[in-house]
PDB file of N, H, CA, C and O in Angstrom:
ATOM      1  N   MET A   1     -58.616 112.076 -82.853  1.00  0.00           N
ATOM      2  CA  MET A   1     -59.096 112.883 -82.352  1.00  0.00           C
ATOM      3  C   MET A   1     -59.192 113.729 -80.900  1.00  0.00           C
ATOM      4  O   MET A   1     -58.423 113.454 -79.979  1.00  0.00           O
ATOM      5  N   LYS A   2     -60.193 114.768 -80.788  1.00  0.00           N
ATOM      6  H   LYS A   2     -60.818 114.991 -81.536  1.00  0.00           H
ATOM      7  CA  LYS A   2     -59.499 115.749 -79.498  1.00  0.00           C
ATOM      8  C   LYS A   2     -60.699 115.660 -78.365  1.00  0.00           C
ATOM      9  O   LYS A   2     -61.904 115.502 -78.565  1.00  0.00           O
ATOM     10  N   THR A   3     -60.080 115.792 -77.264  1.00  0.00           N
ATOM     11  H   THR A   3     -59.102 115.920 -77.101  1.00  0.00           H
ATOM     12  CA  THR A   3     -61.478 116.209 -75.879  1.00  0.00           C
ATOM     13  C   THR A   3     -61.146 117.203 -75.988  1.00  0.00           C
ATOM     14  O   THR A   3     -60.039 117.555 -76.392  1.00  0.00           O
ATOM     15  N   GLU A   4     -62.687 118.376 -75.402  1.00  0.00           N
ATOM     16  H   GLU A   4     -63.587 118.090 -75.073  1.00  0.00           H
ATOM     17  CA  GLU A   4     -62.608 119.110 -74.526  1.00  0.00           C
ATOM     18  C   GLU A   4     -63.391 119.332 -74.216  1.00  0.00           C
ATOM     19  O   GLU A   4     -64.418 118.821 -74.662  1.00  0.00           O
ATOM     20  N   THR A   5     -63.390 120.489 -72.988  1.00  0.00           N
ATOM     21  H   THR A   5     -62.556 120.905 -72.626  1.00  0.00           H
ATOM     22  CA  THR A   5     -64.092 120.742 -71.394  1.00  0.00           C
ATOM     23  C   THR A   5     -64.620 121.785 -72.199  1.00  0.00           C
ATOM     24  O   THR A   5     -63.983 122.421 -73.039  1.00  0.00           O
ATOM     25  N   TYR A   6     -66.200 121.976 -71.806  1.00  0.00           N
ATOM     26  H   TYR A   6     -66.717 121.459 -71.123  1.00  0.00           H
ATOM     27  CA  TYR A   6     -66.963 123.647 -71.713  1.00  0.00           C
ATOM     28  C   TYR A   6     -67.627 123.722 -70.708  1.00  0.00           C
ATOM     29  O   TYR A   6     -68.047 122.645 -70.286  1.00  0.00           O
ATOM     30  N   LYS A   7     -67.922 124.745 -70.071  1.00  0.00           N
ATOM     31  H   LYS A   7     -67.580 125.620 -70.414  1.00  0.00           H
ATOM     32  CA  LYS A   7     -68.213 125.283 -69.328  1.00  0.00           C
ATOM     33  C   LYS A   7     -69.876 125.915 -69.642  1.00  0.00           C
ATOM     34  O   LYS A   7     -70.178 126.827 -70.412  1.00  0.00           O
ATOM     35  N   VAL A   8     -70.899 124.990 -68.658  1.00  0.00           N
ATOM     36  H   VAL A   8     -70.654 124.249 -68.032  1.00  0.00           H
ATOM     37  CA  VAL A   8     -72.555 125.796 -69.900  1.00  0.00           C
ATOM     38  C   VAL A   8     -72.750 126.054 -68.682  1.00  0.00           C
ATOM     39  O   VAL A   8     -72.244 125.469 -67.725  1.00  0.00           O
ATOM     40  N   THR A   9     -73.870 127.391 -68.660  1.00  0.00           N
ATOM     41  H   THR A   9     -74.281 127.866 -69.438  1.00  0.00           H
ATOM     42  CA  THR A   9     -74.527 127.693 -67.355  1.00  0.00           C
ATOM     43  C   THR A   9     -76.258 127.625 -67.923  1.00  0.00           C
ATOM     44  O   THR A   9     -76.759 127.565 -69.046  1.00  0.00           O
ATOM     45  N   GLY A  10     -76.677 127.659 -66.894  1.00  0.00           N
ATOM     46  H   GLY A  10     -76.270 127.708 -65.982  1.00  0.00           H
ATOM     47  CA  GLY A  10     -78.133 127.335 -67.007  1.00  0.00           C
ATOM     48  C   GLY A  10     -78.961 126.591 -67.312  1.00  0.00           C
ATOM     49  O   GLY A  10     -80.037 126.671 -67.905  1.00  0.00           O
ATOM     50  N   MET A  11     -78.027 125.359 -66.578  1.00  0.00           N
ATOM     51  H   MET A  11     -77.153 125.295 -66.096  1.00  0.00           H
ATOM     52  CA  MET A  11     -78.183 124.282 -66.455  1.00  0.00           C
ATOM     53  C   MET A  11     -78.737 123.738 -64.683  1.00  0.00           C
ATOM     54  O   MET A  11     -78.082 123.951 -63.663  1.00  0.00           O
ATOM     55  N   SER A  12     -80.265 122.924 -64.760  1.00  0.00           N
ATOM     56  H   SER A  12     -80.798 122.751 -65.588  1.00  0.00           H
ATOM     57  CA  SER A  12     -80.626 123.032 -63.285  1.00  0.00           C
ATOM     58  C   SER A  12     -80.882 121.617 -62.773  1.00  0.00           C
ATOM     59  O   SER A  12     -80.689 121.007 -61.721  1.00  0.00           O
ATOM     60  N   CYS A  13     -81.445 121.341 -64.077  1.00  0.00           N
ATOM     61  H   CYS A  13     -81.602 121.836 -64.931  1.00  0.00           H
ATOM     62  CA  CYS A  13     -81.523 119.435 -63.823  1.00  0.00           C
ATOM     63  C   CYS A  13     -81.172 118.542 -65.070  1.00  0.00           C
ATOM     64  O   CYS A  13     -80.655 118.846 -66.144  1.00  0.00           O
ATOM     65  N   ASN A  14     -81.624 117.339 -64.576  1.00  0.00           N
ATOM     66  H   ASN A  14     -82.044 117.091 -63.703  1.00  0.00           H
ATOM     67  CA  ASN A  14     -81.097 116.201 -65.294  1.00  0.00           C
ATOM     68  C   ASN A  14     -81.851 116.816 -66.230  1.00  0.00           C
ATOM     69  O   ASN A  14     -80.951 117.650 -66.327  1.00  0.00           O
ATOM     70  N   GLY A  15     -82.713 117.224 -67.070  1.00  0.00           N
ATOM     71  H   GLY A  15     -83.444 116.546 -66.991  1.00  0.00           H
ATOM     72  CA  GLY A  15     -83.302 117.425 -68.197  1.00  0.00           C
ATOM     73  C   GLY A  15     -82.974 118.080 -69.203  1.00  0.00           C
ATOM     74  O   GLY A  15     -83.068 117.864 -70.411  1.00  0.00           O
ATOM     75  N   CYS A  16     -82.367 119.347 -68.278  1.00  0.00           N
ATOM     76  H   CYS A  16     -82.290 119.523 -67.296  1.00  0.00           H
ATOM     77  CA  CYS A  16     -81.149 119.788 -69.026  1.00  0.00           C
ATOM     78  C   CYS A  16     -79.979 119.771 -69.566  1.00  0.00           C
ATOM     79  O   CYS A  16     -79.727 120.318 -70.640  1.00  0.00           O
ATOM     80  N   ALA A  17     -79.250 119.211 -68.948  1.00  0.00           N
ATOM     81  H   ALA A  17     -79.455 118.766 -68.076  1.00  0.00           H
ATOM     82  CA  ALA A  17     -78.149 118.013 -68.851  1.00  0.00           C
ATOM     83  C   ALA A  17     -78.433 117.228 -70.257  1.00  0.00           C
ATOM     84  O   ALA A  17     -77.746 117.493 -71.243  1.00  0.00           O
ATOM     85  N   ALA A  18     -79.612 116.120 -70.317  1.00  0.00           N
ATOM     86  H   ALA A  18     -80.171 115.904 -69.516  1.00  0.00           H
ATOM     87  CA  ALA A  18     -79.661 115.927 -71.137  1.00  0.00           C
ATOM     88  C   ALA A  18     -80.050 116.180 -72.813  1.00  0.00           C
ATOM     89  O   ALA A  18     -80.042 115.372 -73.742  1.00  0.00           O
ATOM     90  N   ARG A  19     -80.310 117.302 -72.791  1.00  0.00           N
ATOM     91  H   ARG A  19     -80.316 117.958 -72.036  1.00  0.00           H
ATOM     92  CA  ARG A  19     -80.542 118.807 -73.743  1.00  0.00           C
ATOM     93  C   ARG A  19     -79.222 119.566 -74.709  1.00  0.00           C
ATOM     94  O   ARG A  19     -79.045 120.032 -75.835  1.00  0.00           O
ATOM     95  N   VAL A  20     -78.407 119.305 -73.307  1.00  0.00           N
ATOM     96  H   VAL A  20     -78.552 118.926 -72.393  1.00  0.00           H
ATOM     97  CA  VAL A  20     -76.967 120.188 -73.877  1.00  0.00           C
ATOM     98  C   VAL A  20     -76.233 118.456 -74.228  1.00  0.00           C
ATOM     99  O   VAL A  20     -75.154 118.579 -74.808  1.00  0.00           O
ATOM    100  N   LYS A  21     -76.584 117.134 -74.007  1.00  0.00           N
ATOM    101  H   LYS A  21     -77.461 117.034 -73.536  1.00  0.00           H
ATOM    102  CA  LYS A  21     -75.927 116.508 -74.446  1.00  0.00           C
ATOM    103  C   LYS A  21     -76.167 115.583 -75.694  1.00  0.00           C
ATOM    104  O   LYS A  21     -75.554 114.806 -76.425  1.00  0.00           O
ATOM    105  N   GLN A  22     -77.200 116.030 -75.540  1.00  0.00           N
ATOM    106  H   GLN A  22     -77.698 116.662 -74.946  1.00  0.00           H
ATOM    107  CA  GLN A  22     -78.461 116.043 -77.158  1.00  0.00           C
ATOM    108  C   GLN A  22     -77.972 116.672 -78.286  1.00  0.00           C
ATOM    109  O   GLN A  22     -77.876 116.161 -79.402  1.00  0.00           O
ATOM    110  N   ALA A  23     -77.527 118.306 -77.821  1.00  0.00           N
ATOM    111  H   ALA A  23     -77.605 118.722 -76.914  1.00  0.00           H
ATOM    112  CA  ALA A  23     -76.944 119.355 -78.591  1.00  0.00           C
ATOM    113  C   ALA A  23     -75.600 119.262 -79.165  1.00  0.00           C
ATOM    114  O   ALA A  23     -75.208 119.866 -80.164  1.00  0.00           O
ATOM    115  N   ALA A  24     -74.872 118.373 -78.375  1.00  0.00           N
ATOM    116  H   ALA A  24     -75.191 117.883 -77.564  1.00  0.00           H
ATOM    117  CA  ALA A  24     -73.637 118.161 -78.030  1.00  0.00           C
ATOM    118  C   ALA A  24     -73.448 117.376 -79.741  1.00  0.00           C
ATOM    119  O   ALA A  24     -72.795 117.788 -80.700  1.00  0.00           O
ATOM    120  N   LEU A  25     -74.707 115.540 -79.546  1.00  0.00           N
ATOM    121  H   LEU A  25     -75.238 115.205 -78.768  1.00  0.00           H
ATOM    122  CA  LEU A  25     -73.947 115.363 -80.319  1.00  0.00           C
ATOM    123  C   LEU A  25     -74.290 115.405 -81.528  1.00  0.00           C
ATOM    124  O   LEU A  25     -73.489 115.094 -82.409  1.00  0.00           O
ATOM    125  N   SER A  26     -75.752 115.862 -81.843  1.00  0.00           N
ATOM    126  H   SER A  26     -76.403 116.115 -81.126  1.00  0.00           H
ATOM    127  CA  SER A  26     -75.637 116.465 -83.096  1.00  0.00           C
ATOM    128  C   SER A  26     -74.501 117.338 -83.871  1.00  0.00           C
ATOM    129  O   SER A  26     -74.326 117.217 -85.083  1.00  0.00           O
ATOM    130  N   VAL A  27     -74.056 117.862 -83.391  1.00  0.00           N
ATOM    131  H   VAL A  27     -74.198 117.960 -82.406  1.00  0.00           H
ATOM    132  CA  VAL A  27     -72.682 118.289 -84.429  1.00  0.00           C
ATOM    133  C   VAL A  27     -71.678 117.647 -84.973  1.00  0.00           C
ATOM    134  O   VAL A  27     -70.810 117.005 -84.381  1.00  0.00           O
ATOM    135  N   PRO A  28     -71.790 117.813 -86.062  1.00  0.00           N
ATOM    136  CA  PRO A  28     -70.579 116.546 -86.997  1.00  0.00           C
ATOM    137  C   PRO A  28     -69.556 116.994 -86.451  1.00  0.00           C
ATOM    138  O   PRO A  28     -69.216 118.146 -86.182  1.00  0.00           O
ATOM    139  N   GLY A  29     -68.814 115.480 -86.215  1.00  0.00           N
ATOM    140  H   GLY A  29     -69.091 114.544 -86.433  1.00  0.00           H
ATOM    141  CA  GLY A  29     -67.663 114.792 -85.755  1.00  0.00           C
ATOM    142  C   GLY A  29     -68.217 114.832 -84.512  1.00  0.00           C
ATOM    143  O   GLY A  29     -67.534 113.811 -84.580  1.00  0.00           O
ATOM    144  N   VAL A  30     -68.632 114.918 -83.667  1.00  0.00           N
ATOM    145  H   VAL A  30     -69.187 115.748 -83.611  1.00  0.00           H
ATOM    146  CA  VAL A  30     -68.899 114.870 -82.404  1.00  0.00           C
ATOM    147  C   VAL A  30     -68.860 113.857 -81.761  1.00  0.00           C
ATOM    148  O   VAL A  30     -70.046 113.592 -81.561  1.00  0.00           O
ATOM    149  N   ARG A  31     -68.092 112.897 -81.170  1.00  0.00           N
ATOM    150  H   ARG A  31     -67.129 113.112 -81.333  1.00  0.00           H
ATOM    151  CA  ARG A  31     -67.865 111.459 -81.366  1.00  0.00           C
ATOM    152  C   ARG A  31     -69.063 110.751 -80.081  1.00  0.00           C
ATOM    153  O   ARG A  31     -69.966 109.914 -80.121  1.00  0.00           O
ATOM    154  N   GLU A  32     -68.458 111.621 -79.019  1.00  0.00           N
ATOM    155  H   GLU A  32     -67.725 112.301 -78.985  1.00  0.00           H
ATOM    156  CA  GLU A  32     -68.888 111.315 -77.488  1.00  0.00           C
ATOM    157  C   GLU A  32     -69.092 112.360 -76.777  1.00  0.00           C
ATOM    158  O   GLU A  32     -68.162 113.116 -76.497  1.00  0.00           O
ATOM    159  N   ALA A  33     -70.317 112.566 -76.379  1.00  0.00           N
ATOM    160  H   ALA A  33     -71.073 111.952 -76.607  1.00  0.00           H
ATOM    161  CA  ALA A  33     -70.348 114.061 -75.234  1.00  0.00           C
ATOM    162  C   ALA A  33     -70.714 113.606 -73.522  1.00  0.00           C
ATOM    163  O   ALA A  33     -70.660 112.457 -73.082  1.00  0.00           O
ATOM    164  N   ASP A  34     -70.890 114.190 -73.156  1.00  0.00           N
ATOM    165  H   ASP A  34     -70.934 115.123 -73.513  1.00  0.00           H
ATOM    166  CA  ASP A  34     -71.378 113.497 -70.991  1.00  0.00           C
ATOM    167  C   ASP A  34     -71.301 114.721 -70.638  1.00  0.00           C
ATOM    168  O   ASP A  34     -70.543 115.583 -71.081  1.00  0.00           O
ATOM    169  N   VAL A  35     -72.306 114.826 -69.614  1.00  0.00           N
ATOM    170  H   VAL A  35     -72.922 114.126 -69.255  1.00  0.00           H
ATOM    171  CA  VAL A  35     -72.272 116.470 -68.773  1.00  0.00           C
ATOM    172  C   VAL A  35     -72.419 115.883 -67.483  1.00  0.00           C
ATOM    173  O   VAL A  35     -72.882 114.783 -67.182  1.00  0.00           O
ATOM    174  N   GLU A  36     -71.840 117.007 -66.601  1.00  0.00           N
ATOM    175  H   GLU A  36     -71.464 117.901 -66.846  1.00  0.00           H
ATOM    176  CA  GLU A  36     -71.615 117.038 -65.163  1.00  0.00           C
ATOM    177  C   GLU A  36     -72.377 118.131 -64.896  1.00  0.00           C
ATOM    178  O   GLU A  36     -71.957 119.257 -65.163  1.00  0.00           O
ATOM    179  N   LEU A  37     -73.939 117.861 -64.175  1.00  0.00           N
ATOM    180  H   LEU A  37     -74.280 116.947 -63.958  1.00  0.00           H
ATOM    181  CA  LEU A  37     -74.232 118.939 -64.042  1.00  0.00           C
ATOM    182  C   LEU A  37     -73.898 119.311 -63.099  1.00  0.00           C
ATOM    183  O   LEU A  37     -73.919 120.533 -62.953  1.00  0.00           O
ATOM    184  N   ASP A  38     -73.428 118.471 -62.002  1.00  0.00           N
ATOM    185  H   ASP A  38     -73.411 117.478 -62.121  1.00  0.00           H
ATOM    186  CA  ASP A  38     -73.021 119.702 -60.528  1.00  0.00           C
ATOM    187  C   ASP A  38     -71.648 120.648 -61.022  1.00  0.00           C
ATOM    188  O   ASP A  38     -71.520 121.744 -60.477  1.00  0.00           O
ATOM    189  N   LYS A  39     -70.601 120.210 -62.078  1.00  0.00           N
ATOM    190  H   LYS A  39     -70.705 119.320 -62.521  1.00  0.00           H
ATOM    191  CA  LYS A  39     -70.056 120.804 -62.070  1.00  0.00           C
ATOM    192  C   LYS A  39     -70.035 121.997 -63.677  1.00  0.00           C
ATOM    193  O   LYS A  39     -69.152 122.694 -64.176  1.00  0.00           O
ATOM    194  N   GLY A  40     -71.849 121.655 -64.129  1.00  0.00           N
ATOM    195  H   GLY A  40     -72.566 121.088 -63.724  1.00  0.00           H
ATOM    196  CA  GLY A  40     -71.509 122.462 -65.327  1.00  0.00           C
ATOM    197  C   GLY A  40     -70.936 122.523 -66.548  1.00  0.00           C
ATOM    198  O   GLY A  40     -71.059 123.339 -67.462  1.00  0.00           O
ATOM    199  N   GLU A  41     -70.207 121.415 -66.415  1.00  0.00           N
ATOM    200  H   GLU A  41     -70.107 120.753 -65.673  1.00  0.00           H
ATOM    201  CA  GLU A  41     -69.278 120.820 -67.654  1.00  0.00           C
ATOM    202  C   GLU A  41     -69.841 120.241 -68.625  1.00  0.00           C
ATOM    203  O   GLU A  41     -70.860 119.630 -68.303  1.00  0.00           O
ATOM    204  N   LEU A  42     -69.483 120.191 -69.993  1.00  0.00           N
ATOM    205  H   LEU A  42     -68.655 120.687 -70.255  1.00  0.00           H
ATOM    206  CA  LEU A  42     -69.736 119.331 -71.001  1.00  0.00           C
ATOM    207  C   LEU A  42     -68.707 118.837 -71.712  1.00  0.00           C
ATOM    208  O   LEU A  42     -68.226 119.462 -72.658  1.00  0.00           O
ATOM    209  N   HIS A  43     -68.271 117.666 -71.322  1.00  0.00           N
ATOM    210  H   HIS A  43     -68.661 117.159 -70.553  1.00  0.00           H
ATOM    211  CA  HIS A  43     -66.952 117.264 -72.290  1.00  0.00           C
ATOM    212  C   HIS A  43     -67.373 115.820 -73.539  1.00  0.00           C
ATOM    213  O   HIS A  43     -68.051 114.795 -73.457  1.00  0.00           O
ATOM    214  N   VAL A  44     -66.633 116.400 -74.500  1.00  0.00           N
ATOM    215  H   VAL A  44     -66.083 117.232 -74.566  1.00  0.00           H
ATOM    216  CA  VAL A  44     -66.543 116.353 -75.392  1.00  0.00           C
ATOM    217  C   VAL A  44     -65.649 115.838 -76.368  1.00  0.00           C
ATOM    218  O   VAL A  44     -64.548 116.365 -76.531  1.00  0.00           O
ATOM    219  N   VAL A  45     -66.196 114.389 -77.347  1.00  0.00           N
ATOM    220  H   VAL A  45     -67.090 113.961 -77.215  1.00  0.00           H
ATOM    221  CA  VAL A  45     -64.646 114.030 -78.016  1.00  0.00           C
ATOM    222  C   VAL A  45     -64.970 114.121 -79.203  1.00  0.00           C
ATOM    223  O   VAL A  45     -66.056 113.697 -79.600  1.00  0.00           O
ATOM    224  N   ARG A  46     -64.041 114.721 -80.027  1.00  0.00           N
ATOM    225  H   ARG A  46     -63.159 115.066 -79.704  1.00  0.00           H
ATOM    226  CA  ARG A  46     -64.233 115.484 -82.001  1.00  0.00           C
ATOM    227  C   ARG A  46     -63.519 114.767 -82.366  1.00  0.00           C
ATOM    228  O   ARG A  46     -62.604 114.203 -81.766  1.00  0.00           O
ATOM    229  N   GLU A  47     -63.945 114.673 -83.718  1.00  0.00           N
ATOM    230  H   GLU A  47     -64.688 115.132 -84.205  1.00  0.00           H
ATOM    231  CA  GLU A  47     -62.732 114.717 -84.870  1.00  0.00           C
ATOM    232  C   GLU A  47     -63.297 115.951 -85.549  1.00  0.00           C
ATOM    233  O   GLU A  47     -64.397 116.502 -85.511  1.00  0.00           O
ATOM    234  N   GLY A  48     -62.136 116.194 -86.196  1.00  0.00           N
ATOM    235  H   GLY A  48     -61.243 115.746 -86.227  1.00  0.00           H
ATOM    236  CA  GLY A  48     -62.787 117.305 -86.804  1.00  0.00           C
ATOM    237  C   GLY A  48     -64.221 118.964 -86.323  1.00  0.00           C
ATOM    238  O   GLY A  48     -65.002 119.250 -85.416  1.00  0.00           O
ATOM    239  N   GLY A  49     -63.701 119.600 -87.788  1.00  0.00           N
ATOM    240  H   GLY A  49     -63.066 119.367 -88.525  1.00  0.00           H
ATOM    241  CA  GLY A  49     -65.077 120.200 -86.875  1.00  0.00           C
ATOM    242  C   GLY A  49     -63.956 121.460 -86.169  1.00  0.00           C
ATOM    243  O   GLY A  49     -62.739 121.642 -86.181  1.00  0.00           O
ATOM    244  N   ASP A  50     -65.301 122.243 -85.509  1.00  0.00           N
ATOM    245  H   ASP A  50     -66.290 122.094 -85.500  1.00  0.00           H
ATOM    246  CA  ASP A  50     -64.687 123.978 -84.579  1.00  0.00           C
ATOM    247  C   ASP A  50     -65.360 123.777 -83.176  1.00  0.00           C
ATOM    248  O   ASP A  50     -66.497 123.306 -83.191  1.00  0.00           O
ATOM    249  N   ALA A  51     -64.817 124.067 -82.016  1.00  0.00           N
ATOM    250  H   ALA A  51     -63.893 124.449 -82.004  1.00  0.00           H
ATOM    251  CA  ALA A  51     -65.595 124.303 -80.779  1.00  0.00           C
ATOM    252  C   ALA A  51     -66.829 125.419 -81.011  1.00  0.00           C
ATOM    253  O   ALA A  51     -67.736 125.364 -80.181  1.00  0.00           O
ATOM    254  N   ARG A  52     -66.902 126.104 -81.732  1.00  0.00           N
ATOM    255  H   ARG A  52     -66.165 126.149 -82.406  1.00  0.00           H
ATOM    256  CA  ARG A  52     -67.708 127.377 -81.864  1.00  0.00           C
ATOM    257  C   ARG A  52     -69.012 126.881 -82.622  1.00  0.00           C
ATOM    258  O   ARG A  52     -70.156 127.326 -82.709  1.00  0.00           O
ATOM    259  N   GLU A  53     -68.303 125.682 -83.176  1.00  0.00           N
ATOM    260  H   GLU A  53     -67.374 125.320 -83.105  1.00  0.00           H
ATOM    261  CA  GLU A  53     -69.988 124.495 -83.263  1.00  0.00           C
ATOM    262  C   GLU A  53     -70.719 124.143 -82.419  1.00  0.00           C
ATOM    263  O   GLU A  53     -71.907 124.406 -82.232  1.00  0.00           O
ATOM    264  N   ILE A  54     -69.975 123.486 -81.837  1.00  0.00           N
ATOM    265  H   ILE A  54     -69.010 123.272 -81.989  1.00  0.00           H
ATOM    266  CA  ILE A  54     -70.830 123.003 -80.586  1.00  0.00           C
ATOM    267  C   ILE A  54     -71.023 124.414 -79.470  1.00  0.00           C
ATOM    268  O   ILE A  54     -72.056 124.446 -78.800  1.00  0.00           O
ATOM    269  N   ILE A  55     -70.300 125.212 -79.362  1.00  0.00           N
ATOM    270  H   ILE A  55     -69.461 125.186 -79.906  1.00  0.00           H
ATOM    271  CA  ILE A  55     -71.216 126.326 -78.263  1.00  0.00           C
ATOM    272  C   ILE A  55     -72.088 126.772 -79.145  1.00  0.00           C
ATOM    273  O   ILE A  55     -73.168 126.414 -78.675  1.00  0.00           O
ATOM    274  N   SER A  56     -72.278 127.298 -80.075  1.00  0.00           N
ATOM    275  H   SER A  56     -71.400 127.588 -80.457  1.00  0.00           H
ATOM    276  CA  SER A  56     -73.567 127.345 -80.953  1.00  0.00           C
ATOM    277  C   SER A  56     -74.398 126.517 -80.611  1.00  0.00           C
ATOM    278  O   SER A  56     -75.282 126.979 -79.890  1.00  0.00           O
ATOM    279  N   ALA A  57     -74.493 125.063 -80.935  1.00  0.00           N
ATOM    280  H   ALA A  57     -73.775 124.687 -81.521  1.00  0.00           H
ATOM    281  CA  ALA A  57     -75.787 124.382 -80.981  1.00  0.00           C
ATOM    282  C   ALA A  57     -75.824 123.935 -79.324  1.00  0.00           C
ATOM    283  O   ALA A  57     -76.646 123.086 -78.980  1.00  0.00           O
ATOM    284  N   VAL A  58     -75.041 124.449 -78.469  1.00  0.00           N
ATOM    285  H   VAL A  58     -74.373 125.139 -78.748  1.00  0.00           H
ATOM    286  CA  VAL A  58     -75.626 124.313 -76.960  1.00  0.00           C
ATOM    287  C   VAL A  58     -76.497 126.067 -76.845  1.00  0.00           C
ATOM    288  O   VAL A  58     -77.669 125.966 -76.482  1.00  0.00           O
ATOM    289  N   GLU A  59     -76.191 126.998 -77.016  1.00  0.00           N
ATOM    290  H   GLU A  59     -75.239 127.081 -77.310  1.00  0.00           H
ATOM    291  CA  GLU A  59     -76.809 128.136 -77.313  1.00  0.00           C
ATOM    292  C   GLU A  59     -77.726 128.458 -77.943  1.00  0.00           C
ATOM    293  O   GLU A  59     -78.154 129.580 -77.673  1.00  0.00           O
ATOM    294  N   ARG A  60     -78.311 127.828 -78.831  1.00  0.00           N
ATOM    295  H   ARG A  60     -77.963 126.917 -79.050  1.00  0.00           H
ATOM    296  CA  ARG A  60     -79.103 127.407 -79.971  1.00  0.00           C
ATOM    297  C   ARG A  60     -80.367 126.862 -78.554  1.00  0.00           C
ATOM    298  O   ARG A  60     -81.370 127.535 -78.317  1.00  0.00           O
ATOM    299  N   ILE A  61     -80.132 125.983 -78.029  1.00  0.00           N
ATOM    300  H   ILE A  61     -79.317 125.436 -78.222  1.00  0.00           H
ATOM    301  CA  ILE A  61     -80.720 125.931 -77.228  1.00  0.00           C
ATOM    302  C   ILE A  61     -81.341 126.004 -75.700  1.00  0.00           C
ATOM    303  O   ILE A  61     -81.920 125.318 -74.857  1.00  0.00           O
ATOM    304  N   GLY A  62     -80.710 127.577 -75.990  1.00  0.00           N
ATOM    305  H   GLY A  62     -80.240 128.134 -76.674  1.00  0.00           H
ATOM    306  CA  GLY A  62     -80.937 128.375 -74.719  1.00  0.00           C
ATOM    307  C   GLY A  62     -80.126 128.010 -72.989  1.00  0.00           C
ATOM    308  O   GLY A  62     -80.657 127.892 -71.884  1.00  0.00           O
ATOM    309  N   PHE A  63     -78.898 127.933 -73.349  1.00  0.00           N
ATOM    310  H   PHE A  63     -78.466 128.028 -74.246  1.00  0.00           H
ATOM    311  CA  PHE A  63     -78.271 127.977 -72.629  1.00  0.00           C
ATOM    312  C   PHE A  63     -76.455 128.584 -73.035  1.00  0.00           C
ATOM    313  O   PHE A  63     -76.010 128.662 -74.180  1.00  0.00           O
ATOM    314  N   GLY A  64     -75.755 128.907 -71.872  1.00  0.00           N
ATOM    315  H   GLY A  64     -76.117 128.843 -70.942  1.00  0.00           H
ATOM    316  CA  GLY A  64     -73.972 129.499 -71.916  1.00  0.00           C
ATOM    317  C   GLY A  64     -73.432 128.634 -72.420  1.00  0.00           C
ATOM    318  O   GLY A  64     -73.835 127.474 -72.332  1.00  0.00           O
ATOM    319  N   ALA A  65     -72.399 128.982 -73.064  1.00  0.00           N
ATOM    320  H   ALA A  65     -72.071 129.924 -73.136  1.00  0.00           H
ATOM    321  CA  ALA A  65     -71.064 127.886 -73.057  1.00  0.00           C
ATOM    322  C   ALA A  65     -70.082 128.456 -73.513  1.00  0.00           C
ATOM    323  O   ALA A  65     -70.147 129.334 -74.375  1.00  0.00           O
ATOM    324  N   GLN A  66     -68.889 127.970 -72.919  1.00  0.00           N
ATOM    325  H   GLN A  66     -68.837 127.258 -72.220  1.00  0.00           H
ATOM    326  CA  GLN A  66     -67.686 129.002 -73.266  1.00  0.00           C
ATOM    327  C   GLN A  66     -66.764 127.431 -73.321  1.00  0.00           C
ATOM    328  O   GLN A  66     -67.408 126.465 -72.911  1.00  0.00           O
ATOM    329  N   GLU A  67     -65.236 127.138 -73.829  1.00  0.00           N
ATOM    330  H   GLU A  67     -64.714 127.923 -74.162  1.00  0.00           H
ATOM    331  CA  GLU A  67     -64.532 126.437 -73.692  1.00  0.00           C
ATOM    332  C   GLU A  67     -63.623 126.817 -73.039  1.00  0.00           C
ATOM    333  O   GLU A  67     -62.904 127.800 -73.219  1.00  0.00           O
ATOM    334  N   SER A  68     -63.592 125.560 -71.726  1.00  0.00           N
ATOM    335  H   SER A  68     -64.175 124.761 -71.580  1.00  0.00           H
ATOM    336  CA  SER A  68     -62.440 125.459 -70.226  1.00  0.00           C
ATOM    337  C   SER A  68     -61.554 125.614 -71.259  1.00  0.00           C
ATOM    338  O   SER A  68     -60.345 125.651 -71.034  1.00  0.00           O
TER     339      SER A  68
END
């Protein structure tokens, strides 16, 4: 398993953080996801797959994302 951190822009509330977490968890291979709203970070534990899939899932719901 691989642990990764992504910088997420555009989050302003806990609702935003929950949407980002759900988007990450919808990506095949993602086992865990946690969002630190105050830091603008998404932490993901995944096996297999590609970082681009997670970034795309977050961007599809209207937020910016990049691997840290």
